[in-house]
C-alpha positions, 0 to 999 in steps of 0.5 A: 453279118453286116459290118455296120451292125457289128460293134465298131470297136470289135475290129480294133479289139480283134486286131489288138488281140492278134497283134499281141498273140503274134507279137507284131505291130497292131497297125500291120493287122489293121492294114491286113484287114483293110486289104482283105475287106477291100478284096471282099468288096471287089468280089461283090462289086467287080474285080475290075474296080479299084475299091479300098477299105479304110478302118478308123484307128480310133472308132473302128468305123469302116469306110469303103471307097472307089478310086478313079485316076484322072488321066489324059487318055483312058485305057481302063474305064473301070479305074480311069477317067478323062480330065473333062469327065472328072471336071464334070464331077469335080470342077477343080480336078487336075491330071493325076488326081484321084476321084473317090466315091463312097460305097454303101455298107455291105453284107459279106457272104460266106465266101467273101468272109472266108477270102477275107480271113485268108488274106488277113492270115497271110498278111499276119504270117508275112509280118511275123516272118519279117519281125522274126527276120529283123530280130535275128538278122544281126545275131548271126554268130551268137549262141542261142538256146531253144526247145526242140519242137518237132523233127522233120526228115532228120531236121530239128525244128527249134522253138527260140522264143519269138519264132522258130529256127531249123537245125539241119541234120548235116549241122548236127553232131554225129550220133546226136538225137533230139526228142520233142521238149529237149533243150538245145544250144546252137550257133545262129549260122545264117538268117535269110529272108525267105517267103516260106519256112524257117528263116533262122538256120542253126549249127552245132558243127560249125567251128565258130560254135566251139569258139563261142562256147569257149568264150562263154566258159573262159572270161579271158576270151570274153574280155579279149585278153586271150584270142582264138585265132583258128579252129578246126573240127571233126564234129563229135570226134576231135577238134584243134584250137589255136589260142594266143594271150596278149598278157604275158602273165596269162597262159592261154592253154592253161586258161582254156583248160581251167582248174582240173580241166573244168572249163574244157570239160564243160565244152566237151560235155556240150559237144558230145565228148569231142576231144579238143586239142588247145594249141598255142598260136604262133605267127610263124607258120612252121612253128604253129604247124609243129604245135598243131601236129601234137602229140606227134613229134616233128624232126624238120619242117620245110616250108614253101611260101609260094604254093603254101605247102609244107613238108613235115619230117617225123621219126619213123615211129611217129608217122602213124601218130602224126597222120592220126586215125584215118588221117584225122590229125594231119587233116585238122592240122592242115585246116587249122594252119591253112597249109597243105601238109606232106608228112614223111618219115626220116628214112623217106626223106633221106632216100629222097635226098640221096636220089636228088643228090645222085641225079644232080651228080649225074647231071654235072658228070655228063654235062661238065665232063668231070669225075664223080668226086668233082660233081659231088663237091658241086652238089654238096655246095648247093649247086643244082643247075648248069646255069648256076655253075655257068654264071655264079661269081667265079670266086664262089667256085674257087672257094670250094675245097680242092678247087682253084681259080683255074678249075673254076674258070674251066668249069664255067667254060664247060658249063656255058658250052654245054648250055649252048649245045642244049639251047641249040638242040632245043631251038632246032627241036622247037623250030621243027615243031613249027614255033614262030620267031616272035616266040623265040625272040621274046625276052624272058624265054630261054630256048629250052623253055621255048621247046617245052612250050612247043611240045605242048602246042604253044607255037606263037606269041599269041598262044603264049599270051593266052596262057594263065600264070598257073599253067606255066608255073604250076599250082594246085586245084581242089578236086573232091575236097582234095588238093591236086597238083597241076604241073606247069609247063615251065615249072621244071625251070623254076619259074615262079607264079609271079614270074609267070604272070610277068611274062604273060603280061609282057606278052599281052603288052607287046601284042597290044592287048593290054595297056602298058600302064598295067605292067608299070603298076605291077612293077611298082607293086613288086618294088613296094613289096621289096622296099617293105621287105628291106625296111623290115630287115635290120639295118647295120649300125653306122 
């Protein structure tokens, strides 16, 4: 059928109908038609030509035009021509102009019409996806309601009104099954601009989903009076949520639970019976952890700031409750607080303390040549190493019950003599292993540290400078979802991560690998932190 014989307004009517059906701009449909008609014309006149179609937006009239570009040197005779040839056709033509030739009306064959239809459908689908992306891209983190449209390989395709979204099977709560036509509520987890397939990804297992459900059920959270600080979930089984109230007259836990549990039960019902522990959030990590381990009782907490690990001591009968079934309780508490948690019973902690006490007692007995009672007194007063005994203020030693000035002086002399012997043996061993003088003379490393490095194959200052701070001080890495301890080469000498970093940077500066200003910036940062800490401490009154 010839386009000229058709009703000229028919194209506009078709475009308008498609636009309304797909909820996109009619001009996008007309542009798609123009592209498809241009492609059909090129298949008729020749694919090498630059033929473009134009539909009048008011009358619906179709114009076919051939374009030729005016250039200095012609590379493609079908789409380009020289300035001389262009001026022969149009006297005022200039370089980079386009000369146009109107083409007569044409009849589209069956193949050309089918090709045009495919181009139109492709363009419409692209416009539809773009419209859906633009609509949902700023709604990440919101809860949306939809109707299950179909299930594909365990993934649920959800009709969300003006488009489709996908709820992957790993984002479904365990034992949860949806059928076509079921209503579903989920969190918009991600919106991606993809060429094919759904662009809106939903989740019912994300911690944010639980938080958003409470925001819908608890007006105080919606108004900002109560804030959800942290959420940890084992979807479909159990969850823990830390909350804080900014109004002293409102109990955050009670507000979230609601009258006779009405508010929390509404959320539990949506999450297929998932048990929810609502916990008062606290700025102090140890206090918050004690709350997070509920319903287990905690006897003692030992917090390690540097490694962000925490040791929790519980009564013997509370151990299984604190760990939970398959470690669920302690795992959720760890996720909630962001800390690695070691749980031990009071008996285990007592055994460990006694072993450490005995080990340090033996160290002092052998190194200081003193009897067991004197060694035990030192350990009981908190001394753990020979260095502490050798270089502590003498008055601290003399103040120990049963010690005097003479005893303190003798103990320090013996400690220093023992350290000198240990250092001499360590240095001899390190040199036997081939350690270089530059590493021995490096400030900050003791002979025993140098020996430990040499035994691990670090014999030069260059090799030391290539070390990472965690290789020296130790740290933790995640393997298969579990935190694994990496023992540092200098960890037994109580070298912190910051100290290890400073040592490595100093070595790199000494070797000329790093600008000395980098070390100055590091020192200034440490000084600023120290100033901030001192400013935070209460000052004595004048």
